[in-house]
Steps between C-alpha positions, in 0.01 A plus 500: 500500500542128534671363803845356482465147631768264620407134533773323706611140510237363274515150354448618137322244280590600143613347169545146612680560829464623854760738655507719807542868428366856562289677240493880478198664337511864379270696270287184450785291371737243636815706523737251654518140616791393722621400845488743788411798292589843644238738363267774608154361554172641621378156600684181589329159480673226688443190281723272697379141465234591236488454125481786251321411173453708188136614522254254345375591154153358449427496125136407539243671734146618480464810718138570377520873452319666329151360510527214749608695804259312728752215471833687508687821406843570380573658835378212719655221299830681459507549873447125550767427238775707673415343836587171329824616344352557157637832373384492137188384330365468147119527492249344261258683270170331593387792719182691418509637242750258356833668415451465132596849387814711564282754685362242739846361554626849584222536756637208694847645502362822631325327789819306587722809494286643775421197708733202452754426770682261269661542158254434216422417141181416322432266213315623192205277426418336169152419375369368171468855369755743641821408296564867411505598871717200590763602246527847645637361828834650603746212582726731698224594751259201494577144615315315228187411312257261676289251309235276665500188281227352716197607716546840651325811639316730262597542134844345536474149359699501180392201302508638144785324318559787267526739792754274671706471179501876469605561863768234497637607166492881552567564868876585558466463876441226751162327488376336822222241459247323718455165335187284540300369209148641514331228296637221724395674814144555366466135398614383842272744674196375309580149591511579872193722479310213354605280791478744793288790371616827657621333819841379379748420776805724488729191482407476137654833415827343386304244298300766317804720446720205431845416375377473144368856503833636622723302266294563192506877557862522606618287203310733261670808663845336466432408135402858422801640677738267313337580164536879545806505739283678758629574851250285689449461877248233611343582836412263789597155359298252702555155345780248445351457145622846391859475625638347179416831320792664685877469501790541735754452223576872473534787754184691591631821336511316165156341521227624270238283679490518881265373768398547858349296779288652778542442872157340545563239231818406690334503847148360457366197323155355431469344844482852646153567347362284773591751770536834306232457237447809280768691692755334269279497185724673243574488126693295395378260771710354774537133393608176651829421684693367197484841342624680811808265512575541127471882517747519785751274311458721186562810710817348641632396157413843341235389258276730703655843532302710746299463824202737512171527692205582263377681809124536433279605792124481526274579792436225757129517412574436133721203577234348730262442209450166325748366247359676198439832666824525701757685294848355434803664669708482819662787700868402542746791467554565865609143572671387175855547629425332837341208308820448302716538818297206642621304195851589602440363851363185343813461285311554176649836395824671582500864610710580182236336286222701660686824424565381143139410420325777685734793431784441250300306243205738475742792454686308223179366338340842473833689452426731797748781542726486805281280721482141616860470626704626801760694301665832539327755273170312510186622668480402860202257490579280797324258736654403839388166639527341841494130465481447885172685557160351453218683319144398590247601234201657680212711376645825646827444329358436156542819297294413193187708467305170468615420854552128461766252403510118449782513756297646791608312808823369338840579646796572269839441653643828369427870503564788262632768730594791268415591142673772293335618179721712277718587802208597723442297821126451449457210749676430830386250760128547430512878453467683169649823377275608211658839433666370183333301225636229273635573153390414150718229353722566195600225264831459309358404160 
């Protein structure tokens, strides 16, 4: 049986305001929110002075299982996630084999049911030749369809215009897209190969995978979605050039086209290649400072809807290779919430906006059932944060299987102290209780 948990005197950050109250959790759900609650509890958590957030919902991660478990597993990365206040993830299909059939998709759900410490869902992958499998996807139990409209791993680049028309016109559920134009990237790559051979400095990554490649592909996706009234979600927007594709004129729940920005595109810029090199090589590329500034502004005015991570671990040995050999991707899920809390300290984001973009908006965008808010009757996915305690990122505290982070040696001026997943206290002050696993998400569609 699940514990009855009483969280007392928490500063609750929820739905645009902060209020002090107690939260009572029973049978996995938030049963009551109020002042000085008198209830029977098996465990009392004194939250006085600390902030209680709805658990972060990360709509874009790569946990590498099956097939790439030398980099990560669903268990290791979900453990890192909950230590960072991330209670729910949606994972991408470019594992090995790629999740391009309903049977392969089901295999991933089976692994997660046995090992994931966080709540979970998995995207169904689209290729140039699996439309029949894509259209079998159950919108009640699967977060969405994923299309790589740009370079990707394995057989997952969808560049056939007829295939794209078919998916956009026939899929009744949300389609999430990675947008970079392959032809533009190849042309840029050839130009720099001619100049530098195979020894291209990593600082040219955002020049090879440039603004034009992003805008051309994103504009194509938006045009297809408008043509067919498709429910489109564009992942990891990285340029100022793309922002005019999105609107803030209507509420999120009424949008047919939504977008996200990732924490690394808000935090880093092209100057950081000098010190971090291939550690921050990712697709789409981290670009110059003007984009970082514009992305934050668009997040604040609601043209960008969601903050995610695109958590994508590789081994340290892989990332130490030269530019062409080093794979793209950065491990981020453990430190995403602390990163955004630093923005709060810098006066760039309010606590209420952090809760909105990392919890409320993903739940609304994907129509997740009874998650993403601190409400009575909702699942108790909660993250308690101490804004007065420093967290130093050291090798022994990094929980990713890959064992490294671009933040090694960095101190965050906050700490996630407790994380509840579906009412289970899975993480408390550095200790894990793994007796209960996360739940598969359901969607109200």
